[in-house]
C-alpha positions in Angstrom: -109.7 3.2 -111.0 -106.9 4.8 -109.0 -105.9 8.4 -108.7 -102.7 9.5 -110.4 -99.7 9.3 -108.0 -98.8 13.0 -108.6 -102.4 14.0 -107.7 -102.3 11.8 -104.6 -99.0 13.5 -103.6 -100.6 16.9 -104.1 -103.5 15.9 -101.9 -101.1 14.5 -99.3 -99.1 17.8 -99.3 -102.4 19.7 -98.8 -103.2 17.7 -95.8 -99.6 18.0 -94.4 -99.9 21.8 -94.8 -102.8 21.7 -92.4 -100.9 19.5 -89.9 -102.7 16.3 -91.0 -101.9 13.1 -92.8 -103.7 11.8 -95.8 -104.0 8.1 -94.9 -105.8 6.9 -98.0 -107.7 7.9 -101.1 -110.6 5.5 -101.9 -112.7 5.4 -105.0 -115.9 3.5 -104.5 -119.0 3.0 -106.7 -119.3 3.7 -110.3 -120.7 6.2 -112.7 -122.5 9.2 -111.1 -122.6 7.2 -107.8 -118.8 7.3 -107.5 -117.4 8.5 -104.2 -113.9 9.8 -103.9 -113.0 9.5 -100.2 -110.1 11.2 -98.6 -109.2 9.7 -95.2 -107.3 12.1 -93.1 -105.9 12.0 -89.5 -104.0 14.2 -87.1 -102.0 13.8 -83.9 -105.2 14.4 -81.8 -107.8 13.2 -84.4 -109.7 15.3 -86.9 -112.4 17.9 -86.4 -115.4 18.5 -88.6 -114.0 21.9 -89.4 -110.7 20.4 -90.6 -112.6 17.9 -92.8 -114.6 20.8 -94.3 -111.4 22.9 -94.9 -109.6 20.0 -96.6 -112.7 19.4 -98.7 -112.8 23.0 -100.0 -109.1 23.0 -100.8 -109.2 19.5 -102.4 -112.2 20.4 -104.5 -110.2 23.2 -106.1 -107.3 20.9 -106.8 -109.6 18.2 -108.2 -111.5 20.8 -110.4 -108.3 21.7 -112.1 -106.9 18.1 -112.5 -110.4 16.6 -113.3 -109.3 13.0 -112.5 -112.8 11.6 -112.8 -114.6 12.3 -116.1 -118.1 12.1 -114.7 -120.0 13.4 -111.7 -118.8 12.1 -108.3 -119.0 12.9 -104.7 -116.0 14.1 -102.7 -116.0 12.9 -99.1 -113.4 13.9 -96.6 -113.4 11.8 -93.4 -111.5 10.7 -90.3 -110.5 7.1 -90.1 -113.0 6.6 -87.3 -112.9 4.4 -84.2 -112.7 1.2 -86.2 -110.0 2.6 -88.5 -108.5 0.5 -91.2 -104.8 -0.3 -91.1 -103.6 1.2 -94.3 -99.8 1.0 -94.1 -97.2 -1.4 -92.8 -96.4 1.0 -89.9 -100.0 0.8 -88.8 -99.4 -2.8 -87.8 -96.7 -1.7 -85.4 -98.4 1.5 -84.3 -101.5 -0.3 -83.1 -99.8 -3.4 -81.6 -101.6 -4.4 -78.4 -105.0 -3.4 -79.8 -107.7 -5.8 -80.9 -108.2 -6.0 -84.6 -110.3 -7.9 -87.1 -108.4 -9.1 -90.2 -110.2 -10.3 -93.3 -108.2 -12.4 -95.7 -108.7 -12.5 -99.5 -111.2 -15.1 -100.6 -108.6 -17.5 -101.9 -106.8 -17.8 -98.5 -108.0 -21.1 -97.1 -106.5 -21.3 -93.6 -108.5 -18.4 -92.2 -111.2 -16.1 -93.6 -111.6 -13.7 -90.7 -109.4 -13.5 -87.6 -110.1 -11.4 -84.5 -107.3 -11.0 -82.0 -104.7 -8.8 -80.3 -102.3 -7.4 -82.8 -98.8 -8.4 -82.0 -97.3 -6.6 -85.0 -95.5 -7.5 -88.2 -92.8 -10.1 -88.4 -91.3 -9.7 -91.9 -94.3 -9.9 -94.2 -96.5 -11.7 -91.7 -99.2 -10.1 -89.5 -99.0 -11.6 -86.0 -102.1 -11.9 -83.9 -103.1 -13.6 -80.6 -106.6 -14.9 -80.6 -108.9 -14.6 -77.5 -108.2 -18.4 -77.1 -104.5 -17.6 -76.7 -103.4 -19.0 -80.0 -100.7 -17.1 -82.0 -101.6 -16.7 -85.7 -99.4 -15.5 -88.5 -101.1 -14.2 -91.7 -99.4 -13.2 -94.9 -99.7 -9.4 -95.2 -100.1 -9.6 -99.0 -103.2 -11.8 -98.5 -104.9 -9.4 -96.1 -107.9 -7.8 -97.8 -108.8 -5.5 -94.9 -107.6 -5.0 -91.3 -109.5 -2.8 -88.9 -109.3 -1.9 -85.2 -112.0 -3.5 -83.1 -114.0 -1.0 -81.0 -114.3 -1.7 -77.3 -117.8 -0.3 -76.9 -117.9 -0.9 -73.2 -114.8 1.4 -72.7 -116.2 4.0 -75.1 -119.5 4.1 -73.3 -117.9 4.2 -69.9 -115.6 7.1 -71.0 -118.7 8.9 -72.4 -120.5 8.6 -69.1 -117.7 10.1 -67.1 -117.3 13.2 -69.1 -118.6 16.5 -67.4 
């Protein structure tokens, strides 16, 4: 199930009104265990307060439109350190970063590729593997792409904070 485009636009406008971007709406699970996840981001990240504020406002919109005919949980979240690449522009924005790309099950050449994101070339995702090989993957066969977290850098940064 997918949300109606006009409802997604309304939720995106809500986020934009708060200086944020609605990156994605995700519906996961089924029946009363369904979760409607709104993934938001801002120029300097997202605070817990911003997530709570968007949640309250989105709840009011969703109560009126009633897009899911049974009980569900609304979750408003940031994309996180290991954020998904949702849009074509994400492949350019995060060029130079390490990513993990999972291909759809029918793609035989590679199932999972980890490497430095070079960017998009037409409809091909370009990566450089740790072995130095350049790999091109068809964007329409990517099932999920995420940033890889450099935990050493994260932990090092955390230790140097006052």
